[in-house]
C-alpha positions as CSV (number, residue, x, y, z in Angstrom):
1,M,6.3,13.3,14.8
2,R,2.6,12.6,15.1
3,T,0.7,9.9,16.7
4,P,-2.5,10.8,18.8
5,R,-4.6,12.7,16.3
6,R,-4.3,10.3,13.1
7,W,-3.3,7.3,15.1
8,R,-7.0,5.5,14.9
9,W,-6.8,6.0,11.0
10,L,-3.4,4.7,10.7
11,L,-4.0,1.6,12.7
12,L,-7.3,1.1,10.5
13,L,-5.4,1.6,7.0
14,G,-1.6,0.9,7.8
15,L,-1.6,-3.2,7.7
16,V,-3.3,-2.8,4.5
17,S,-1.3,-0.5,2.6
18,L,1.7,1.3,4.3
19,V,4.2,-1.7,4.9
20,P,4.6,-4.1,2.0
21,A,4.2,-7.7,3.1
22,V,7.3,-10.4,3.0
23,P,8.1,-11.1,-0.6
24,A,6.1,-14.4,-1.4
25,S,9.4,-16.2,-2.8
26,A,10.9,-15.4,0.7
27,R,8.4,-17.9,2.3
28,A,10.5,-20.8,1.0
29,A,9.5,-23.5,3.5
30,A,7.1,-25.9,2.3
31,E,4.8,-25.5,5.5
32,K,3.3,-22.5,7.7
33,P,1.4,-22.2,10.4
34,L,-2.6,-21.7,9.3
35,W,-2.5,-18.4,11.7
36,E,0.0,-16.4,13.7
37,V,-0.7,-13.6,16.1
38,G,1.3,-11.0,17.5
39,A,1.8,-7.4,17.8
40,G,4.4,-4.5,16.6
41,F,5.1,-1.2,15.7
42,A,6.0,1.0,12.6
43,F,8.2,3.8,12.1
44,L,6.7,5.7,8.9
45,Q,7.8,9.0,7.1
46,L,4.4,9.9,4.7
47,P,3.6,12.6,2.5
48,D,0.0,13.9,2.8
49,Y,-0.9,12.8,-0.5
50,R,1.1,12.0,-3.6
51,G,2.2,15.3,-4.9
52,S,2.4,17.0,-1.6
53,D,5.4,18.9,-0.2
54,K,4.8,18.2,3.4
55,N,5.8,15.1,4.6
56,R,4.9,13.6,8.3
57,L,6.6,11.1,10.9
58,Y,4.3,8.6,12.6
59,L,4.8,6.0,15.2
60,L,2.2,3.4,14.6
61,P,1.7,0.3,16.9
62,Y,-0.3,-2.4,15.3
63,P,-1.7,-5.9,15.9
64,Y,-0.2,-8.5,13.9
65,F,-2.3,-11.2,12.3
66,I,-1.7,-13.8,9.5
67,Y,-4.3,-16.0,8.2
68,R,-3.6,-18.9,5.3
69,G,-7.1,-19.9,4.5
70,D,-8.1,-21.5,1.3
71,I,-10.4,-18.6,0.8
72,L,-9.4,-16.0,3.0
73,Q,-5.8,-14.7,3.1
74,V,-4.7,-12.3,5.9
75,D,-1.3,-10.7,5.8
76,R,0.6,-7.3,6.4
77,E,0.0,-5.9,3.1
78,R,-3.6,-6.7,2.3
79,I,-6.9,-8.9,3.2
80,S,-8.0,-10.8,0.3
81,G,-10.7,-13.2,-0.7
82,R,-9.7,-15.7,-3.3
83,I,-11.8,-16.3,-6.0
84,F,-9.8,-18.9,-7.9
85,K,-6.2,-19.9,-8.2
86,T,-3.9,-22.2,-10.3
87,D,-0.2,-22.9,-10.5
88,R,0.4,-19.8,-12.1
89,A,-2.4,-17.2,-11.7
90,L,-4.6,-16.0,-8.8
91,L,-7.7,-13.7,-9.0
92,D,-8.7,-12.4,-5.5
93,I,-10.6,-9.4,-4.1
94,S,-8.3,-6.9,-2.1
95,L,-8.4,-3.7,0.0
96,Y,-5.9,-0.8,0.1
97,G,-6.3,2.4,1.7
98,Q,-4.9,6.0,2.4
99,V,-5.0,8.2,5.4
100,P,-6.8,11.7,5.9
101,V,-5.4,15.1,5.4
102,K,-6.0,18.0,7.6
103,S,-6.0,21.0,5.2
104,S,-5.3,23.8,7.8
105,D,-1.8,21.5,8.4
106,N,-1.1,21.5,4.4
107,D,-0.2,25.1,2.7
108,A,-1.3,24.1,-0.6
109,R,-5.1,22.9,0.6
110,R,-5.3,25.7,3.5
111,G,-9.0,26.8,3.1
112,M,-10.1,23.8,1.2
113,P,-12.1,20.9,2.9
114,D,-10.2,18.3,4.6
115,L,-9.5,15.3,3.1
116,D,-11.3,12.1,4.7
117,P,-9.6,8.6,4.7
118,T,-10.2,6.6,1.6
119,F,-10.1,3.0,1.1
120,E,-10.4,0.8,-2.3
121,V,-11.8,-2.8,-3.2
122,G,-11.9,-4.6,-6.2
123,P,-10.4,-7.8,-8.1
124,S,-6.9,-8.4,-8.5
125,L,-5.4,-10.6,-11.2
126,K,-1.6,-11.9,-10.2
127,V,0.2,-14.1,-12.8
128,T,3.6,-15.8,-11.8
129,L,5.8,-15.0,-14.9
130,L,9.2,-16.6,-13.4
131,E,9.8,-18.8,-10.8
132,N,12.5,-20.9,-9.3
133,R,12.2,-22.2,-6.0
134,G,15.5,-23.8,-5.8
135,D,16.9,-20.3,-6.2
136,R,14.2,-18.6,-4.2
137,Y,13.5,-15.9,-6.8
138,R,9.7,-15.1,-8.5
139,M,8.5,-12.4,-11.0
140,D,4.7,-11.4,-11.1
141,L,2.6,-9.3,-13.1
142,S,-0.4,-8.0,-11.2
143,L,-3.6,-6.1,-12.4
144,P,-5.6,-4.6,-9.7
145,A,-8.7,-2.6,-10.3
146,R,-10.5,-1.1,-7.3
147,A,-13.4,1.4,-6.5
148,V,-12.4,4.1,-4.3
149,F,-14.4,5.1,-1.2
150,S,-13.8,7.7,1.2
151,T,-15.6,7.9,4.5
152,D,-15.8,10.1,7.8
153,F,-17.3,7.0,9.7
154,R,-20.8,8.7,9.2
155,S,-21.1,8.7,5.4
156,L,-19.5,6.8,2.5
157,R,-19.2,8.4,-0.7
158,H,-17.8,6.6,-3.7
159,E,-14.6,8.9,-5.2
160,G,-14.0,6.9,-8.5
161,W,-11.8,4.2,-9.9
162,V,-8.2,3.1,-10.0
163,F,-6.4,0.4,-12.1
164,S,-2.3,-0.5,-11.2
165,P,-0.6,-3.0,-13.2
166,H,2.9,-3.6,-11.8
167,L,5.7,-6.2,-12.0
168,S,7.1,-7.7,-8.8
169,F,10.3,-9.3,-8.1
170,D,11.2,-11.4,-4.9
171,K,14.3,-13.0,-3.8
172,G,15.0,-15.2,-0.7
173,D,18.2,-14.7,1.0
174,V,19.3,-12.2,-1.6
175,I,22.7,-12.2,0.1
176,P,23.3,-15.9,0.7
177,G,23.6,-16.8,4.4
178,T,22.2,-13.5,5.8
179,G,18.5,-14.4,5.5
180,W,17.3,-10.9,4.3
181,N,15.1,-11.1,1.5
182,L,14.3,-8.6,-1.1
183,G,11.2,-7.5,-2.9
184,L,11.0,-5.2,-5.8
185,S,8.3,-4.0,-7.4
186,A,7.5,-1.2,-10.3
187,G,4.4,-0.1,-12.1
188,M,1.9,2.7,-13.2
189,L,-1.4,4.2,-11.8
190,F,-4.6,4.8,-14.0
191,A,-7.3,6.8,-12.3
192,D,-10.9,8.4,-13.5
193,G,-11.8,12.0,-13.3
194,G,-13.6,11.1,-10.0
195,Y,-10.6,9.9,-7.8
196,N,-8.2,12.4,-9.4
197,S,-10.5,15.3,-8.6
198,Y,-10.8,13.9,-4.9
199,Y,-7.2,14.8,-4.5
200,Y,-6.3,17.4,-7.2
201,S,-9.2,19.5,-8.2
202,V,-9.7,23.1,-6.9
203,D,-13.6,24.2,-7.2
204,P,-13.8,28.0,-8.0
205,A,-15.0,28.5,-4.5
206,Y,-12.0,27.7,-3.1
207,A,-9.3,29.3,-5.8
208,T,-7.0,32.3,-4.4
209,A,-4.5,34.5,-6.1
210,S,-2.0,31.5,-5.7
211,R,-4.2,28.7,-6.2
212,G,-6.2,28.8,-9.3
213,A,-9.6,26.9,-10.1
214,Y,-8.4,23.2,-11.6
215,D,-10.3,20.6,-13.0
216,A,-8.4,17.2,-12.5
217,G,-9.2,14.6,-15.3
218,G,-8.9,10.9,-15.5
219,G,-5.9,8.9,-17.2
220,Y,-2.2,8.2,-16.8
221,S,-1.8,9.1,-13.0
222,G,2.0,8.5,-12.2
223,S,4.3,5.6,-11.7
224,L,5.7,3.6,-8.7
225,V,8.6,1.5,-7.6
226,T,9.3,-0.1,-4.2
227,L,12.0,-1.8,-2.8
228,S,11.6,-3.6,0.5
229,L,13.8,-5.9,2.6
230,N,12.9,-8.1,5.5
231,R,14.3,-10.9,7.8
232,A,13.0,-13.1,10.6
233,Y,15.1,-13.4,14.0
234,G,13.1,-16.2,15.4
235,P,9.5,-14.7,16.6
236,L,11.1,-11.3,15.7
237,L,10.0,-9.9,12.0
238,I,12.0,-6.9,10.7
239,N,10.7,-5.1,7.5
240,G,11.8,-2.0,6.0
241,F,10.6,-0.3,2.5
242,V,11.1,2.4,0.6
243,R,8.2,3.5,-2.2
244,V,8.7,6.4,-4.7
245,H,5.7,7.9,-6.9
246,F,6.7,9.8,-9.7
247,L,4.0,12.3,-10.9
248,H,5.7,13.4,-14.2
249,G,3.7,13.4,-17.3
250,S,0.4,12.7,-15.0
251,V,-2.9,14.0,-16.2
252,F,-3.1,16.2,-13.4
253,A,0.6,17.2,-13.0
254,D,-0.6,20.8,-13.4
255,S,-2.8,21.1,-10.3
256,P,-1.8,23.8,-8.2
257,L,-2.1,21.2,-5.1
258,V,0.8,19.5,-6.9
259,K,4.0,20.8,-5.2
260,S,6.6,17.9,-6.0
261,R,6.5,15.7,-9.0
262,Y,7.4,12.9,-6.9
263,S,6.5,11.7,-3.3
264,V,8.8,9.2,-0.9
265,L,7.3,6.8,1.4
266,S,9.4,4.9,4.1
267,G,9.4,3.0,7.1
268,I,10.6,0.4,9.0
269,A,8.2,-2.4,10.7
270,V,9.1,-5.0,13.7
271,S,7.0,-7.6,14.8
272,W,6.9,-10.0,17.6
273,I,4.9,-13.4,17.0
274,F,3.3,-14.4,20.2
275,W,1.1,-17.5,19.2
276,K,1.0,-19.8,16.2
277,S,-1.3,-22.5,15.1
278,A,-0.2,-26.1,15.8
279,T,-2.1,-26.7,12.1
280,S,0.3,-26.3,9.0
281,V,-0.5,-25.2,5.3
282,S,1.3,-24.8,2.5
283,A,3.1,-21.4,2.6
284,E,2.0,-20.7,-1.2
285,R,-1.8,-21.5,-0.3
């Protein structure tokens, strides 16, 4: 299990990418506090990158902060700035991130440069396709497009673009009376050559007898399915998830760095809310 070496990177990136937020339909109460503050920890199993055959365990402590403003929204999944919102559509600016990879710890990449952590930023359009507040279910189509940057915290480099359309279905109190809320999502990932090259290209200088040179192109970059469950016990929140990435048919599937055609991410997070705002707002703001 790893904690010290990558802990600071996970602390920065984990809250916006690794643990799915509470499904929207699960937040059925008409009013929620404007802000909530607490702390928690997550136990995570992650591959080094999609297609890697190396998986690692992490224990991640994190601060818990929720803010439900008219424009700025902060939750466990992302930080977003809302551009406009209607009853059926939301356009916002959101962030995403991925952890770094030390190539000496990964057999497929041994001798190659390390992968710095990346973050993504860009607009995301969410359209509500189906909603029933009485029965507490909802289906959304999300269309996020983001620019990708890598950083070693001394310099910043643009690595390309990604587009990840997906459908999500949320159901509150999925087993009546238990308080457990279900989230399901499925979608595809498209990326340009710059992004795919960052993870899957092999320059001739780093080619070996078992790792040929490879130039990754842009296009279809796989699909993903996510299942999450969560429940609140007073101030205690429990959230578990499993996310599977499928790389079959992707434009870089033949890269020598792809050792598995699917990758599994999973984890459980436990959060404790210490303080809440006395001011309440609509939970769907």
